[in-house]
mmCIF entry with sequence, helices, sheets and N, C-alpha, C, O atoms, coordinates in Angstrom:
data_MODEL
# 
_entry.id   MODEL 
# 
_entity.id                         1 
_entity.type                       polymer 
_entity.pdbx_number_of_molecules   1 
# 
_entity_poly.entity_id                      1 
_entity_poly.type                           'polypeptide(L)' 
_entity_poly.nstd_linkage                   no 
_entity_poly.nstd_monomer                   no 
_entity_poly.pdbx_seq_one_letter_code       MPEAHFEVEIKRKTHLFAIDTELANKLTEIAKSREISSEALINVWLKDKIQEQM 
_entity_poly.pdbx_seq_one_letter_code_can   MPEAHFEVEIKRKTHLFAIDTELANKLTEIAKSREISSEALINVWLKDKIQEQM 
_entity_poly.pdbx_strand_id                 A 
# 
loop_
_entity_poly_seq.entity_id 
_entity_poly_seq.num 
_entity_poly_seq.mon_id 
_entity_poly_seq.hetero 
1 1  MET n 
1 2  PRO n 
1 3  GLU n 
1 4  ALA n 
1 5  HIS n 
1 6  PHE n 
1 7  GLU n 
1 8  VAL n 
1 9  GLU n 
1 10 ILE n 
1 11 LYS n 
1 12 ARG n 
1 13 LYS n 
1 14 THR n 
1 15 HIS n 
1 16 LEU n 
1 17 PHE n 
1 18 ALA n 
1 19 ILE n 
1 20 ASP n 
1 21 THR n 
1 22 GLU n 
1 23 LEU n 
1 24 ALA n 
1 25 ASN n 
1 26 LYS n 
1 27 LEU n 
1 28 THR n 
1 29 GLU n 
1 30 ILE n 
1 31 ALA n 
1 32 LYS n 
1 33 SER n 
1 34 ARG n 
1 35 GLU n 
1 36 ILE n 
1 37 SER n 
1 38 SER n 
1 39 GLU n 
1 40 ALA n 
1 41 LEU n 
1 42 ILE n 
1 43 ASN n 
1 44 VAL n 
1 45 TRP n 
1 46 LEU n 
1 47 LYS n 
1 48 ASP n 
1 49 LYS n 
1 50 ILE n 
1 51 GLN n 
1 52 GLU n 
1 53 GLN n 
1 54 MET n 
# 
_struct_asym.id          A 
_struct_asym.entity_id   1 
# 
loop_
_struct_conf.conf_type_id 
_struct_conf.id 
_struct_conf.pdbx_PDB_helix_id 
_struct_conf.beg_label_comp_id 
_struct_conf.beg_label_asym_id 
_struct_conf.beg_label_seq_id 
_struct_conf.pdbx_beg_PDB_ins_code 
_struct_conf.end_label_comp_id 
_struct_conf.end_label_asym_id 
_struct_conf.end_label_seq_id 
_struct_conf.pdbx_end_PDB_ins_code 
_struct_conf.beg_auth_comp_id 
_struct_conf.beg_auth_asym_id 
_struct_conf.beg_auth_seq_id 
_struct_conf.end_auth_comp_id 
_struct_conf.end_auth_asym_id 
_struct_conf.end_auth_seq_id 
_struct_conf.pdbx_PDB_helix_class 
_struct_conf.details 
_struct_conf.pdbx_PDB_helix_length 
HELX_P HELX_P1 AA1 THR A 21 ? SER A 33 ? THR A 21 SER A 33 1 ? 13 
HELX_P HELX_P2 AA2 SER A 38 ? GLN A 53 ? SER A 38 GLN A 53 1 ? 16 
# 
_struct_conf_type.id          HELX_P 
_struct_conf_type.criteria    ? 
_struct_conf_type.reference   ? 
# 
loop_
_atom_site.group_PDB 
_atom_site.id 
_atom_site.type_symbol 
_atom_site.label_atom_id 
_atom_site.label_alt_id 
_atom_site.label_comp_id 
_atom_site.label_asym_id 
_atom_site.label_entity_id 
_atom_site.label_seq_id 
_atom_site.pdbx_PDB_ins_code 
_atom_site.Cartn_x 
_atom_site.Cartn_y 
_atom_site.Cartn_z 
_atom_site.occupancy 
_atom_site.B_iso_or_equiv 
_atom_site.pdbx_formal_charge 
_atom_site.auth_seq_id 
_atom_site.auth_comp_id 
_atom_site.auth_asym_id 
_atom_site.auth_atom_id 
_atom_site.pdbx_PDB_model_num 
ATOM 1   N N  . MET A 1 1  ? 37.840 -66.298 38.949  1.00 0.00 ? 1  MET A N  1 
ATOM 2   C CA . MET A 1 1  ? 37.312 -65.700 37.730  1.00 0.00 ? 1  MET A CA 1 
ATOM 3   C C  . MET A 1 1  ? 35.876 -65.238 38.007  1.00 0.00 ? 1  MET A C  1 
ATOM 4   O O  . MET A 1 1  ? 35.085 -66.002 38.560  1.00 0.00 ? 1  MET A O  1 
ATOM 5   N N  . PRO A 1 2  ? 35.529 -64.004 37.633  1.00 0.00 ? 2  PRO A N  1 
ATOM 6   C CA . PRO A 1 2  ? 34.175 -63.502 37.895  1.00 0.00 ? 2  PRO A CA 1 
ATOM 7   C C  . PRO A 1 2  ? 33.136 -64.186 37.004  1.00 0.00 ? 2  PRO A C  1 
ATOM 8   O O  . PRO A 1 2  ? 33.423 -64.587 35.876  1.00 0.00 ? 2  PRO A O  1 
ATOM 9   N N  . GLU A 1 3  ? 31.941 -64.303 37.539  1.00 0.00 ? 3  GLU A N  1 
ATOM 10  C CA . GLU A 1 3  ? 30.847 -64.923 36.791  1.00 0.00 ? 3  GLU A CA 1 
ATOM 11  C C  . GLU A 1 3  ? 30.366 -63.970 35.693  1.00 0.00 ? 3  GLU A C  1 
ATOM 12  O O  . GLU A 1 3  ? 30.240 -62.767 35.919  1.00 0.00 ? 3  GLU A O  1 
ATOM 13  N N  . ALA A 1 4  ? 30.102 -64.509 34.523  1.00 0.00 ? 4  ALA A N  1 
ATOM 14  C CA . ALA A 1 4  ? 29.653 -63.702 33.389  1.00 0.00 ? 4  ALA A CA 1 
ATOM 15  C C  . ALA A 1 4  ? 28.180 -63.983 33.115  1.00 0.00 ? 4  ALA A C  1 
ATOM 16  O O  . ALA A 1 4  ? 27.729 -65.125 33.198  1.00 0.00 ? 4  ALA A O  1 
ATOM 17  N N  . HIS A 1 5  ? 27.442 -62.935 32.790  1.00 0.00 ? 5  HIS A N  1 
ATOM 18  C CA . HIS A 1 5  ? 26.029 -63.067 32.437  1.00 0.00 ? 5  HIS A CA 1 
ATOM 19  C C  . HIS A 1 5  ? 25.816 -62.488 31.044  1.00 0.00 ? 5  HIS A C  1 
ATOM 20  O O  . HIS A 1 5  ? 26.267 -61.381 30.749  1.00 0.00 ? 5  HIS A O  1 
ATOM 21  N N  . PHE A 1 6  ? 25.137 -63.231 30.203  1.00 0.00 ? 6  PHE A N  1 
ATOM 22  C CA . PHE A 1 6  ? 24.842 -62.746 28.867  1.00 0.00 ? 6  PHE A CA 1 
ATOM 23  C C  . PHE A 1 6  ? 23.651 -63.497 28.311  1.00 0.00 ? 6  PHE A C  1 
ATOM 24  O O  . PHE A 1 6  ? 23.318 -64.588 28.774  1.00 0.00 ? 6  PHE A O  1 
ATOM 25  N N  . GLU A 1 7  ? 23.011 -62.905 27.313  1.00 0.00 ? 7  GLU A N  1 
ATOM 26  C CA . GLU A 1 7  ? 21.886 -63.539 26.646  1.00 0.00 ? 7  GLU A CA 1 
ATOM 27  C C  . GLU A 1 7  ? 22.286 -63.935 25.232  1.00 0.00 ? 7  GLU A C  1 
ATOM 28  O O  . GLU A 1 7  ? 23.056 -63.240 24.568  1.00 0.00 ? 7  GLU A O  1 
ATOM 29  N N  . VAL A 1 8  ? 21.754 -65.052 24.793  1.00 0.00 ? 8  VAL A N  1 
ATOM 30  C CA . VAL A 1 8  ? 22.006 -65.518 23.438  1.00 0.00 ? 8  VAL A CA 1 
ATOM 31  C C  . VAL A 1 8  ? 20.664 -65.674 22.742  1.00 0.00 ? 8  VAL A C  1 
ATOM 32  O O  . VAL A 1 8  ? 19.763 -66.340 23.251  1.00 0.00 ? 8  VAL A O  1 
ATOM 33  N N  . GLU A 1 9  ? 20.539 -65.059 21.581  1.00 0.00 ? 9  GLU A N  1 
ATOM 34  C CA . GLU A 1 9  ? 19.318 -65.181 20.802  1.00 0.00 ? 9  GLU A CA 1 
ATOM 35  C C  . GLU A 1 9  ? 19.649 -65.927 19.515  1.00 0.00 ? 9  GLU A C  1 
ATOM 36  O O  . GLU A 1 9  ? 20.308 -65.390 18.625  1.00 0.00 ? 9  GLU A O  1 
ATOM 37  N N  . ILE A 1 10 ? 19.192 -67.149 19.428  1.00 0.00 ? 10 ILE A N  1 
ATOM 38  C CA . ILE A 1 10 ? 19.446 -67.961 18.240  1.00 0.00 ? 10 ILE A CA 1 
ATOM 39  C C  . ILE A 1 10 ? 18.314 -67.703 17.253  1.00 0.00 ? 10 ILE A C  1 
ATOM 40  O O  . ILE A 1 10 ? 17.150 -67.980 17.542  1.00 0.00 ? 10 ILE A O  1 
ATOM 41  N N  . LYS A 1 11 ? 18.662 -67.181 16.104  1.00 0.00 ? 11 LYS A N  1 
ATOM 42  C CA . LYS A 1 11 ? 17.661 -66.820 15.111  1.00 0.00 ? 11 LYS A CA 1 
ATOM 43  C C  . LYS A 1 11 ? 17.542 -67.843 13.992  1.00 0.00 ? 11 LYS A C  1 
ATOM 44  O O  . LYS A 1 11 ? 16.549 -67.857 13.263  1.00 0.00 ? 11 LYS A O  1 
ATOM 45  N N  . ARG A 1 12 ? 18.535 -68.686 13.853  1.00 0.00 ? 12 ARG A N  1 
ATOM 46  C CA . ARG A 1 12 ? 18.538 -69.583 12.714  1.00 0.00 ? 12 ARG A CA 1 
ATOM 47  C C  . ARG A 1 12 ? 18.968 -70.978 13.154  1.00 0.00 ? 12 ARG A C  1 
ATOM 48  O O  . ARG A 1 12 ? 19.880 -71.131 13.967  1.00 0.00 ? 12 ARG A O  1 
ATOM 49  N N  . LYS A 1 13 ? 18.311 -71.977 12.619  1.00 0.00 ? 13 LYS A N  1 
ATOM 50  C CA . LYS A 1 13 ? 18.685 -73.365 12.881  1.00 0.00 ? 13 LYS A CA 1 
ATOM 51  C C  . LYS A 1 13 ? 19.275 -73.944 11.607  1.00 0.00 ? 13 LYS A C  1 
ATOM 52  O O  . LYS A 1 13 ? 18.903 -73.546 10.504  1.00 0.00 ? 13 LYS A O  1 
ATOM 53  N N  . THR A 1 14 ? 20.179 -74.867 11.762  1.00 0.00 ? 14 THR A N  1 
ATOM 54  C CA . THR A 1 14 ? 20.763 -75.568 10.633  1.00 0.00 ? 14 THR A CA 1 
ATOM 55  C C  . THR A 1 14 ? 20.296 -77.015 10.674  1.00 0.00 ? 14 THR A C  1 
ATOM 56  O O  . THR A 1 14 ? 20.350 -77.668 11.716  1.00 0.00 ? 14 THR A O  1 
ATOM 57  N N  . HIS A 1 15 ? 19.844 -77.501 9.542   1.00 0.00 ? 15 HIS A N  1 
ATOM 58  C CA . HIS A 1 15 ? 19.403 -78.894 9.435   1.00 0.00 ? 15 HIS A CA 1 
ATOM 59  C C  . HIS A 1 15 ? 20.301 -79.595 8.424   1.00 0.00 ? 15 HIS A C  1 
ATOM 60  O O  . HIS A 1 15 ? 20.595 -79.053 7.359   1.00 0.00 ? 15 HIS A O  1 
ATOM 61  N N  . LEU A 1 16 ? 20.723 -80.775 8.758   1.00 0.00 ? 16 LEU A N  1 
ATOM 62  C CA . LEU A 1 16 ? 21.600 -81.545 7.885   1.00 0.00 ? 16 LEU A CA 1 
ATOM 63  C C  . LEU A 1 16 ? 20.819 -82.702 7.278   1.00 0.00 ? 16 LEU A C  1 
ATOM 64  O O  . LEU A 1 16 ? 20.090 -83.406 7.978   1.00 0.00 ? 16 LEU A O  1 
ATOM 65  N N  . PHE A 1 17 ? 20.978 -82.895 5.964   1.00 0.00 ? 17 PHE A N  1 
ATOM 66  C CA . PHE A 1 17 ? 20.326 -83.985 5.259   1.00 0.00 ? 17 PHE A CA 1 
ATOM 67  C C  . PHE A 1 17 ? 21.376 -84.763 4.477   1.00 0.00 ? 17 PHE A C  1 
ATOM 68  O O  . PHE A 1 17 ? 22.264 -84.171 3.863   1.00 0.00 ? 17 PHE A O  1 
ATOM 69  N N  . ALA A 1 18 ? 21.275 -86.060 4.500   1.00 0.00 ? 18 ALA A N  1 
ATOM 70  C CA . ALA A 1 18 ? 22.199 -86.897 3.736   1.00 0.00 ? 18 ALA A CA 1 
ATOM 71  C C  . ALA A 1 18 ? 21.723 -86.956 2.285   1.00 0.00 ? 18 ALA A C  1 
ATOM 72  O O  . ALA A 1 18 ? 20.534 -87.139 2.023   1.00 0.00 ? 18 ALA A O  1 
ATOM 73  N N  . ILE A 1 19 ? 22.657 -86.799 1.346   1.00 0.00 ? 19 ILE A N  1 
ATOM 74  C CA . ILE A 1 19 ? 22.327 -86.959 -0.072  1.00 0.00 ? 19 ILE A CA 1 
ATOM 75  C C  . ILE A 1 19 ? 23.346 -87.889 -0.717  1.00 0.00 ? 19 ILE A C  1 
ATOM 76  O O  . ILE A 1 19 ? 24.458 -88.067 -0.220  1.00 0.00 ? 19 ILE A O  1 
ATOM 77  N N  . ASP A 1 20 ? 22.947 -88.461 -1.806  1.00 0.00 ? 20 ASP A N  1 
ATOM 78  C CA . ASP A 1 20 ? 23.785 -89.378 -2.563  1.00 0.00 ? 20 ASP A CA 1 
ATOM 79  C C  . ASP A 1 20 ? 25.085 -88.685 -2.999  1.00 0.00 ? 20 ASP A C  1 
ATOM 80  O O  . ASP A 1 20 ? 25.062 -87.509 -3.364  1.00 0.00 ? 20 ASP A O  1 
ATOM 81  N N  . THR A 1 21 ? 26.198 -89.390 -2.964  1.00 0.00 ? 21 THR A N  1 
ATOM 82  C CA . THR A 1 21 ? 27.498 -88.825 -3.318  1.00 0.00 ? 21 THR A CA 1 
ATOM 83  C C  . THR A 1 21 ? 27.525 -88.285 -4.734  1.00 0.00 ? 21 THR A C  1 
ATOM 84  O O  . THR A 1 21 ? 28.045 -87.193 -4.967  1.00 0.00 ? 21 THR A O  1 
ATOM 85  N N  . GLU A 1 22 ? 26.982 -89.020 -5.677  1.00 0.00 ? 22 GLU A N  1 
ATOM 86  C CA . GLU A 1 22 ? 26.971 -88.575 -7.077  1.00 0.00 ? 22 GLU A CA 1 
ATOM 87  C C  . GLU A 1 22 ? 26.158 -87.286 -7.227  1.00 0.00 ? 22 GLU A C  1 
ATOM 88  O O  . GLU A 1 22 ? 26.556 -86.369 -7.945  1.00 0.00 ? 22 GLU A O  1 
ATOM 89  N N  . LEU A 1 23 ? 25.029 -87.230 -6.548  1.00 0.00 ? 23 LEU A N  1 
ATOM 90  C CA . LEU A 1 23 ? 24.199 -86.033 -6.574  1.00 0.00 ? 23 LEU A CA 1 
ATOM 91  C C  . LEU A 1 23 ? 24.933 -84.841 -5.955  1.00 0.00 ? 23 LEU A C  1 
ATOM 92  O O  . LEU A 1 23 ? 24.869 -83.729 -6.480  1.00 0.00 ? 23 LEU A O  1 
ATOM 93  N N  . ALA A 1 24 ? 25.623 -85.074 -4.851  1.00 0.00 ? 24 ALA A N  1 
ATOM 94  C CA . ALA A 1 24 ? 26.396 -84.010 -4.189  1.00 0.00 ? 24 ALA A CA 1 
ATOM 95  C C  . ALA A 1 24 ? 27.509 -83.496 -5.102  1.00 0.00 ? 24 ALA A C  1 
ATOM 96  O O  . ALA A 1 24 ? 27.767 -82.294 -5.155  1.00 0.00 ? 24 ALA A O  1 
ATOM 97  N N  . ASN A 1 25 ? 28.158 -84.396 -5.810  1.00 0.00 ? 25 ASN A N  1 
ATOM 98  C CA . ASN A 1 25 ? 29.230 -83.991 -6.725  1.00 0.00 ? 25 ASN A CA 1 
ATOM 99  C C  . ASN A 1 25 ? 28.689 -83.117 -7.856  1.00 0.00 ? 25 ASN A C  1 
ATOM 100 O O  . ASN A 1 25 ? 29.293 -82.100 -8.200  1.00 0.00 ? 25 ASN A O  1 
ATOM 101 N N  . LYS A 1 26 ? 27.559 -83.509 -8.430  1.00 0.00 ? 26 LYS A N  1 
ATOM 102 C CA . LYS A 1 26 ? 26.955 -82.726 -9.507  1.00 0.00 ? 26 LYS A CA 1 
ATOM 103 C C  . LYS A 1 26 ? 26.496 -81.364 -8.995  1.00 0.00 ? 26 LYS A C  1 
ATOM 104 O O  . LYS A 1 26 ? 26.668 -80.342 -9.660  1.00 0.00 ? 26 LYS A O  1 
ATOM 105 N N  . LEU A 1 27 ? 25.918 -81.372 -7.820  1.00 0.00 ? 27 LEU A N  1 
ATOM 106 C CA . LEU A 1 27 ? 25.461 -80.126 -7.211  1.00 0.00 ? 27 LEU A CA 1 
ATOM 107 C C  . LEU A 1 27 ? 26.631 -79.169 -6.976  1.00 0.00 ? 27 LEU A C  1 
ATOM 108 O O  . LEU A 1 27 ? 26.527 -77.976 -7.261  1.00 0.00 ? 27 LEU A O  1 
ATOM 109 N N  . THR A 1 28 ? 27.727 -79.685 -6.464  1.00 0.00 ? 28 THR A N  1 
ATOM 110 C CA . THR A 1 28 ? 28.917 -78.870 -6.221  1.00 0.00 ? 28 THR A CA 1 
ATOM 111 C C  . THR A 1 28 ? 29.456 -78.300 -7.522  1.00 0.00 ? 28 THR A C  1 
ATOM 112 O O  . THR A 1 28 ? 29.875 -77.143 -7.576  1.00 0.00 ? 28 THR A O  1 
ATOM 113 N N  . GLU A 1 29 ? 29.444 -79.100 -8.552  1.00 0.00 ? 29 GLU A N  1 
ATOM 114 C CA . GLU A 1 29 ? 29.906 -78.666 -9.880  1.00 0.00 ? 29 GLU A CA 1 
ATOM 115 C C  . GLU A 1 29 ? 29.053 -77.508 -10.409 1.00 0.00 ? 29 GLU A C  1 
ATOM 116 O O  . GLU A 1 29 ? 29.581 -76.516 -10.911 1.00 0.00 ? 29 GLU A O  1 
ATOM 117 N N  . ILE A 1 30 ? 27.748 -77.647 -10.292 1.00 0.00 ? 30 ILE A N  1 
ATOM 118 C CA . ILE A 1 30 ? 26.830 -76.595 -10.751 1.00 0.00 ? 30 ILE A CA 1 
ATOM 119 C C  . ILE A 1 30 ? 27.023 -75.328 -9.921  1.00 0.00 ? 30 ILE A C  1 
ATOM 120 O O  . ILE A 1 30 ? 27.070 -74.226 -10.468 1.00 0.00 ? 30 ILE A O  1 
ATOM 121 N N  . ALA A 1 31 ? 27.134 -75.480 -8.614  1.00 0.00 ? 31 ALA A N  1 
ATOM 122 C CA . ALA A 1 31 ? 27.320 -74.324 -7.731  1.00 0.00 ? 31 ALA A CA 1 
ATOM 123 C C  . ALA A 1 31 ? 28.612 -73.581 -8.074  1.00 0.00 ? 31 ALA A C  1 
ATOM 124 O O  . ALA A 1 31 ? 28.628 -72.351 -8.119  1.00 0.00 ? 31 ALA A O  1 
ATOM 125 N N  . LYS A 1 32 ? 29.681 -74.316 -8.314  1.00 0.00 ? 32 LYS A N  1 
ATOM 126 C CA . LYS A 1 32 ? 30.954 -73.677 -8.680  1.00 0.00 ? 32 LYS A CA 1 
ATOM 127 C C  . LYS A 1 32 ? 30.829 -72.916 -9.987  1.00 0.00 ? 32 LYS A C  1 
ATOM 128 O O  . LYS A 1 32 ? 31.375 -71.821 -10.121 1.00 0.00 ? 32 LYS A O  1 
ATOM 129 N N  . SER A 1 33 ? 30.117 -73.483 -10.954 1.00 0.00 ? 33 SER A N  1 
ATOM 130 C CA . SER A 1 33 ? 29.961 -72.814 -12.248 1.00 0.00 ? 33 SER A CA 1 
ATOM 131 C C  . SER A 1 33 ? 29.152 -71.523 -12.105 1.00 0.00 ? 33 SER A C  1 
ATOM 132 O O  . SER A 1 33 ? 29.309 -70.599 -12.903 1.00 0.00 ? 33 SER A O  1 
ATOM 133 N N  . ARG A 1 34 ? 28.288 -71.459 -11.088 1.00 0.00 ? 34 ARG A N  1 
ATOM 134 C CA . ARG A 1 34 ? 27.479 -70.251 -10.843 1.00 0.00 ? 34 ARG A CA 1 
ATOM 135 C C  . ARG A 1 34 ? 28.129 -69.331 -9.808  1.00 0.00 ? 34 ARG A C  1 
ATOM 136 O O  . ARG A 1 34 ? 27.598 -68.273 -9.470  1.00 0.00 ? 34 ARG A O  1 
ATOM 137 N N  . GLU A 1 35 ? 29.276 -69.760 -9.322  1.00 0.00 ? 35 GLU A N  1 
ATOM 138 C CA . GLU A 1 35 ? 30.048 -69.003 -8.324  1.00 0.00 ? 35 GLU A CA 1 
ATOM 139 C C  . GLU A 1 35 ? 29.240 -68.703 -7.063  1.00 0.00 ? 35 GLU A C  1 
ATOM 140 O O  . GLU A 1 35 ? 29.265 -67.593 -6.532  1.00 0.00 ? 35 GLU A O  1 
ATOM 141 N N  . ILE A 1 36 ? 28.519 -69.738 -6.598  1.00 0.00 ? 36 ILE A N  1 
ATOM 142 C CA . ILE A 1 36 ? 27.816 -69.651 -5.323  1.00 0.00 ? 36 ILE A CA 1 
ATOM 143 C C  . ILE A 1 36 ? 28.111 -70.921 -4.542  1.00 0.00 ? 36 ILE A C  1 
ATOM 144 O O  . ILE A 1 36 ? 28.627 -71.892 -5.096  1.00 0.00 ? 36 ILE A O  1 
ATOM 145 N N  . SER A 1 37 ? 27.788 -70.916 -3.269  1.00 0.00 ? 37 SER A N  1 
ATOM 146 C CA . SER A 1 37 ? 28.027 -72.108 -2.454  1.00 0.00 ? 37 SER A CA 1 
ATOM 147 C C  . SER A 1 37 ? 26.979 -73.173 -2.772  1.00 0.00 ? 37 SER A C  1 
ATOM 148 O O  . SER A 1 37 ? 25.886 -72.868 -3.249  1.00 0.00 ? 37 SER A O  1 
ATOM 149 N N  . SER A 1 38 ? 27.329 -74.405 -2.502  1.00 0.00 ? 38 SER A N  1 
ATOM 150 C CA . SER A 1 38 ? 26.373 -75.508 -2.686  1.00 0.00 ? 38 SER A CA 1 
ATOM 151 C C  . SER A 1 38 ? 25.161 -75.289 -1.790  1.00 0.00 ? 38 SER A C  1 
ATOM 152 O O  . SER A 1 38 ? 24.028 -75.549 -2.197  1.00 0.00 ? 38 SER A O  1 
ATOM 153 N N  . GLU A 1 39 ? 25.395 -74.816 -0.585  1.00 0.00 ? 39 GLU A N  1 
ATOM 154 C CA . GLU A 1 39 ? 24.303 -74.550 0.355   1.00 0.00 ? 39 GLU A CA 1 
ATOM 155 C C  . GLU A 1 39 ? 23.327 -73.520 -0.214  1.00 0.00 ? 39 GLU A C  1 
ATOM 156 O O  . GLU A 1 39 ? 22.113 -73.704 -0.126  1.00 0.00 ? 39 GLU A O  1 
ATOM 157 N N  . ALA A 1 40 ? 23.847 -72.442 -0.795  1.00 0.00 ? 40 ALA A N  1 
ATOM 158 C CA . ALA A 1 40 ? 22.994 -71.401 -1.370  1.00 0.00 ? 40 ALA A CA 1 
ATOM 159 C C  . ALA A 1 40 ? 22.180 -71.961 -2.534  1.00 0.00 ? 40 ALA A C  1 
ATOM 160 O O  . ALA A 1 40 ? 20.989 -71.675 -2.657  1.00 0.00 ? 40 ALA A O  1 
ATOM 161 N N  . LEU A 1 41 ? 22.816 -72.749 -3.380  1.00 0.00 ? 41 LEU A N  1 
ATOM 162 C CA . LEU A 1 41 ? 22.130 -73.348 -4.526  1.00 0.00 ? 41 LEU A CA 1 
ATOM 163 C C  . LEU A 1 41 ? 21.000 -74.269 -4.060  1.00 0.00 ? 41 LEU A C  1 
ATOM 164 O O  . LEU A 1 41 ? 19.890 -74.216 -4.590  1.00 0.00 ? 41 LEU A O  1 
ATOM 165 N N  . ILE A 1 42 ? 21.285 -75.093 -3.090  1.00 0.00 ? 42 ILE A N  1 
ATOM 166 C CA . ILE A 1 42 ? 20.266 -76.007 -2.561  1.00 0.00 ? 42 ILE A CA 1 
ATOM 167 C C  . ILE A 1 42 ? 19.087 -75.223 -2.004  1.00 0.00 ? 42 ILE A C  1 
ATOM 168 O O  . ILE A 1 42 ? 17.934 -75.563 -2.270  1.00 0.00 ? 42 ILE A O  1 
ATOM 169 N N  . ASN A 1 43 ? 19.365 -74.180 -1.237  1.00 0.00 ? 43 ASN A N  1 
ATOM 170 C CA . ASN A 1 43 ? 18.289 -73.381 -0.651  1.00 0.00 ? 43 ASN A CA 1 
ATOM 171 C C  . ASN A 1 43 ? 17.425 -72.717 -1.714  1.00 0.00 ? 43 ASN A C  1 
ATOM 172 O O  . ASN A 1 43 ? 16.201 -72.695 -1.587  1.00 0.00 ? 43 ASN A O  1 
ATOM 173 N N  . VAL A 1 44 ? 18.044 -72.174 -2.762  1.00 0.00 ? 44 VAL A N  1 
ATOM 174 C CA . VAL A 1 44 ? 17.289 -71.542 -3.846  1.00 0.00 ? 44 VAL A CA 1 
ATOM 175 C C  . VAL A 1 44 ? 16.407 -72.574 -4.535  1.00 0.00 ? 44 VAL A C  1 
ATOM 176 O O  . VAL A 1 44 ? 15.221 -72.336 -4.762  1.00 0.00 ? 44 VAL A O  1 
ATOM 177 N N  . TRP A 1 45 ? 16.990 -73.717 -4.864  1.00 0.00 ? 45 TRP A N  1 
ATOM 178 C CA . TRP A 1 45 ? 16.228 -74.748 -5.560  1.00 0.00 ? 45 TRP A CA 1 
ATOM 179 C C  . TRP A 1 45 ? 15.075 -75.278 -4.707  1.00 0.00 ? 45 TRP A C  1 
ATOM 180 O O  . TRP A 1 45 ? 13.971 -75.483 -5.210  1.00 0.00 ? 45 TRP A O  1 
ATOM 181 N N  . LEU A 1 46 ? 15.331 -75.495 -3.434  1.00 0.00 ? 46 LEU A N  1 
ATOM 182 C CA . LEU A 1 46 ? 14.274 -76.009 -2.559  1.00 0.00 ? 46 LEU A CA 1 
ATOM 183 C C  . LEU A 1 46 ? 13.156 -74.982 -2.373  1.00 0.00 ? 46 LEU A C  1 
ATOM 184 O O  . LEU A 1 46 ? 11.980 -75.344 -2.372  1.00 0.00 ? 46 LEU A O  1 
ATOM 185 N N  . LYS A 1 47 ? 13.511 -73.721 -2.218  1.00 0.00 ? 47 LYS A N  1 
ATOM 186 C CA . LYS A 1 47 ? 12.489 -72.672 -2.102  1.00 0.00 ? 47 LYS A CA 1 
ATOM 187 C C  . LYS A 1 47 ? 11.621 -72.633 -3.348  1.00 0.00 ? 47 LYS A C  1 
ATOM 188 O O  . LYS A 1 47 ? 10.398 -72.532 -3.254  1.00 0.00 ? 47 LYS A O  1 
ATOM 189 N N  . ASP A 1 48 ? 12.253 -72.714 -4.523  1.00 0.00 ? 48 ASP A N  1 
ATOM 190 C CA . ASP A 1 48 ? 11.509 -72.723 -5.777  1.00 0.00 ? 48 ASP A CA 1 
ATOM 191 C C  . ASP A 1 48 ? 10.559 -73.924 -5.857  1.00 0.00 ? 48 ASP A C  1 
ATOM 192 O O  . ASP A 1 48 ? 9.401  -73.788 -6.252  1.00 0.00 ? 48 ASP A O  1 
ATOM 193 N N  . LYS A 1 49 ? 11.061 -75.076 -5.483  1.00 0.00 ? 49 LYS A N  1 
ATOM 194 C CA . LYS A 1 49 ? 10.263 -76.300 -5.563  1.00 0.00 ? 49 LYS A CA 1 
ATOM 195 C C  . LYS A 1 49 ? 9.094  -76.243 -4.583  1.00 0.00 ? 49 LYS A C  1 
ATOM 196 O O  . LYS A 1 49 ? 7.990  -76.676 -4.913  1.00 0.00 ? 49 LYS A O  1 
ATOM 197 N N  . ILE A 1 50 ? 9.322  -75.722 -3.398  1.00 0.00 ? 50 ILE A N  1 
ATOM 198 C CA . ILE A 1 50 ? 8.254  -75.593 -2.410  1.00 0.00 ? 50 ILE A CA 1 
ATOM 199 C C  . ILE A 1 50 ? 7.183  -74.627 -2.901  1.00 0.00 ? 50 ILE A C  1 
ATOM 200 O O  . ILE A 1 50 ? 5.990  -74.879 -2.731  1.00 0.00 ? 50 ILE A O  1 
ATOM 201 N N  . GLN A 1 51 ? 7.606  -73.519 -3.511  1.00 0.00 ? 51 GLN A N  1 
ATOM 202 C CA . GLN A 1 51 ? 6.640  -72.549 -4.050  1.00 0.00 ? 51 GLN A CA 1 
ATOM 203 C C  . GLN A 1 51 ? 5.772  -73.192 -5.135  1.00 0.00 ? 51 GLN A C  1 
ATOM 204 O O  . GLN A 1 51 ? 4.578  -72.909 -5.223  1.00 0.00 ? 51 GLN A O  1 
ATOM 205 N N  . GLU A 1 52 ? 6.364  -74.047 -5.950  1.00 0.00 ? 52 GLU A N  1 
ATOM 206 C CA . GLU A 1 52 ? 5.598  -74.742 -6.995  1.00 0.00 ? 52 GLU A CA 1 
ATOM 207 C C  . GLU A 1 52 ? 4.508  -75.636 -6.398  1.00 0.00 ? 52 GLU A C  1 
ATOM 208 O O  . GLU A 1 52 ? 3.448  -75.812 -6.998  1.00 0.00 ? 52 GLU A O  1 
ATOM 209 N N  . GLN A 1 53 ? 4.773  -76.194 -5.227  1.00 0.00 ? 53 GLN A N  1 
ATOM 210 C CA . GLN A 1 53 ? 3.858  -77.152 -4.596  1.00 0.00 ? 53 GLN A CA 1 
ATOM 211 C C  . GLN A 1 53 ? 2.733  -76.480 -3.825  1.00 0.00 ? 53 GLN A C  1 
ATOM 212 O O  . GLN A 1 53 ? 1.784  -77.150 -3.418  1.00 0.00 ? 53 GLN A O  1 
ATOM 213 N N  . MET A 1 54 ? 2.819  -75.187 -3.620  1.00 0.00 ? 54 MET A N  1 
ATOM 214 C CA . MET A 1 54 ? 1.812  -74.495 -2.811  1.00 0.00 ? 54 MET A CA 1 
ATOM 215 C C  . MET A 1 54 ? 0.737  -73.882 -3.666  1.00 0.00 ? 54 MET A C  1 
ATOM 216 O O  . MET A 1 54 ? -0.189 -73.262 -3.143  1.00 0.00 ? 54 MET A O  1 
# 
């Protein structure tokens, strides 16, 4: 098999955080009602909260 050469540019990192099960369930419920993913909802909320702190 011939050797392959290629470059990979990683632009985004994913970080995982543990959250309480009850909190995750409520978050999922809210995200579904807004028809967005839980991940998207968390990111929006965290960005808003960080902006408030700056």
